[in-house]
N, C-alpha and C positions, 0 to 999 in steps of 0.2 A: 767515305764521306767527305764531300765538300771541306775547304776550309772554315764557306759562310756557315756552312752545318755546326762544326765544331764554334765557331764565333758564337753562335748563336746559344747552343747546351751552355757552354762557359757561363755566359750572361745570365739565362736562365736558372740556374742552381747558385748565383749569387744570389741575384735580386730576391731567390726564394728562402734562402738564407738567413735573409735580412727581415722578409716579411713574416716569414713563419716563428714562433712563439714554441711551434715543438718539432723545431729541425735539429735532432739529437745529433744526428750523425757529424762528423767533423771531415772534411777531407781533406788530403797530406797536399795535394796541389790541385790547383783548378782540372790540370790536364787528365786529374782520373775520373772526372767525368766524363769526359769523353772517350778514354779506355773501356769505362762502362757502359757507353753507348756502342762501340765498337765490339761489346764482348755479347752484347745481347741480340745484335744482329747478325753474330756467328750463329748464336741459339736459334736465332728463326729460321735456320735453316731445315733444322731439323723436323720431323711430321708429329711425333709422339712428345711426352713428356720428357721419358728417357732419351731421345736422342738429341733432345735440345739440352739436356744437362751434358751429355758427352760433348756437342758443338761446342759447348759454351769454356767446358772444362778445357777441351784442346785449345782451346781459342787462348789461352794461359799458359801453354806447354814455353819452357824455357826463363818463367820468373823464377825467380833466386828464391830460399828461405830464409826467413828474419823471425826473430821473434815478435809475437804480438802487439799489435799499434796501440791496443788500446790498454793496455797496461802500464794505466800512469794514477796518477791521483786522482782522475777522473772517473776513467773507466766509463765513457759510451763511447760509441762506434765510432771508430776512426777507418777510413778507406781510402787504404794507401793499395797500389798494383804497381809499384815498382819491388814488390818483396810480399813475401806472404808466411804466415806459417799452416800448416796443414789444417787445423778445422776451417780458417777463414779463406783456404781457396773448396773448400766444400761450399760455404756457406754461400760465399759468391758466386759460384757455378746453378747453386740449386736455385738464388733470388734471380737469376740474370733469365735462367730458363724459363720460371714462373712469370716473368715481367713479359718475355718475347712470346708469352699465348694470349696478350693483351692486343688487340686489332694497332690502336698508337699507342709503343711504348712510352713511357713516360720515366724519366728521372724518380719522382718522387713515388711511381709505383713500385721500383728498383728498391729502393730505400724503407717502402713498408714492408716487401717482402724481405728482406734483408732483417730487418727486426726479427719478422715474424719465425724466420729458423735459426736466428742467432741470438734470442735473449728471450730470459722467461719470462710465458703470458703472451711474447708478442711484444714485449714494451722495455725498452731502453732508459732505464731506472741507474743507468751508474753500473759499480763494477758486481755489487751484490743482482743485477739481474743477468750476468751471466752465465756460459754453464762452463763451469769450471771441470767437470769431469764428462767422458762419453756416457756415464747413466743418466745423469741428471737432462742432458740434451734428447736425447732417445725418450726417454717418460716424455717429458713435457711436449717434445712433437708429434709423439705415437698418439698423446690423450686429445691434442689440438688439432689430428687427421692430416699435418702434412708428410706422416711417415707409417710406412706399418713393417713392425718387427718381423721376419719371414725366421730370426733362429730357431724361433719355437715350435714351428710349422712342420719341420724335418724329424724324424727318428734319428737316433744316434745324439741328442744335445746331452748339454751336461749345466753344471751351473758351477761355480766355483766364487767364495765368500772372499769379499774384500771390504776393509772401511776406508770410505774415499775420504781423509780430511789432511791434505797433505799442506791447502792451502792454509787452515789456521794455525795448522805446525811449524809453517815457513811463513809468517808473515814478512818479515823484512824482505821479502821475494817479489813483493806485490805492493806499491806505494800506497795501493788506495787505503790498506790495510790500516795504515797507520790510525787512519779517523775510525775512533771507538764505536762509531753507531753502526761504519759499514762492516768490523769486525766480528760484531753481534748479529748481525742480518746472513754474513759468510757460515758463522757458527752454526746458527739454524739450518741454513740450508745442509750442512754435511750431516748434522744430528741424525737427518732422515738417510744417509748412507752409510750408517753404523752396521757391521756385518752384513754385508747387501751382497743379495745372492745377483752373481749377475752371469744372464746365460750364455753359453758359446756351443759351438760346432766344432767336432773334433778336426785337426787341421788336414787328416786323409780326405774326408769327407768332400773336399773342393776339385777330386779328382772323379769322385762318382758321375754318373752318366747324369743320373738324375738332377743334382745337383746344377755342373753341365748343361743340362737342357732348360733350367727352370732360372739360369740366371738372365738376367734381360741390360739392353743400355741404362745406362743410370741407375742401375743397383750401387747401394754401397756398401764397401765392407772395411770392417774394422778388427783389426789385427790386435787381439789381447794378449799385453806386455806379461812377461813374467814379472818384473818387478812389481812388488803390493804398494806398491804410493798412487799407481795409475791404472787406468782401463784403456789407456791406448797407444799403442805403439807406432802405428800405421793407419792411415784411412784412404781409401780411396775410391773412384768412379770405376766402374765393371762399362767396359768397350767392348762389344764383341767386333771384334777383327777375322773374316775369312772363316765364320762359324766356331771361333776358338774365344773365350771370354780374357782378357788383358786388363791391367789395372793402370788408370790413369791416376798419381798419386807425387807425391815428394819424399822417396828412397833418399834415407843420410845420405849413401854414397852418393848422391848424383847430388842431393842440397836444392833442386830446382822443380817444377814441374814437367814429370815426364810421361809417353806413353809407354809401357815398356811394351818392348820388340817382342813377346815371346808371352805365353800363356801366362793365366794366375796361377797355374798349377808350379809352374815353377820357380816363380815370386816367392810362394810358402816353403820351397824347399829353401832357397839361397838365405830366407831371412828367419828359418824356422826356429834355429834355436834361442831367437828372442820372444818369442812368441808360443801360447799354449794352447789357441784355437782362434774361433774367429766370430764375427757377431754381422749377420745380415738386414740390412734394411732395403725398403722400396721405398722409393718416393710417392705422392698420391695426388691425381692431378685435382 
């Protein structure tokens, strides 16, 4: 990308932010808009949506882990690409891939797709519209046609019941929860996840021939944690490398985005003590 193109992108983002009253997304710095367009350009190298997701994810390799940038008193979307958390990595890869499907990708389209995959009903309305739990994200995005839950389509699956209410029980960790109205909305959302039945596939099934043959580029794998307070231990994107499904993710021992240099079956063995099963999702066109 030429220096002139980078300057024009920065100017367009600044002008749009001034003119549009609905521009909720906050950029950490102007350079992040350039980085987004570079990720989208990488995504365009893929033919299918899944290949585009993989290309976008790989272009973010090396970005270090950091807590969520939008965990502040406002809670609206913040885009920063000098660091990410696990779910921000997934959101950006999906939004960049969807944007890359357009004939002329734009920053505004990326912002719209980012809101669609990362905010309840696709609307950025501050902290209460965030997906605080994996189950909430999956249910909303399945309903709106962004992803398909593959977990329940295979034999041998099971359920584990959890009550997902960590945020309302630990409001001091979330600045936006100091606002009583925000706290009330979060509690209402969490009420729907009391004694919630979470589907999962057994860890051993990842090595089955059927699963290996069905996994596709761009599929999303969520490792379900032993911890009763949460429903995501790790989350990553499947990339088929030399015929073997591997995971692009942010493993805790690395602290950054990597593509595992080994099949996903080995990743399951490495982290097996920390999770009891996994969920399998497929992004939809």
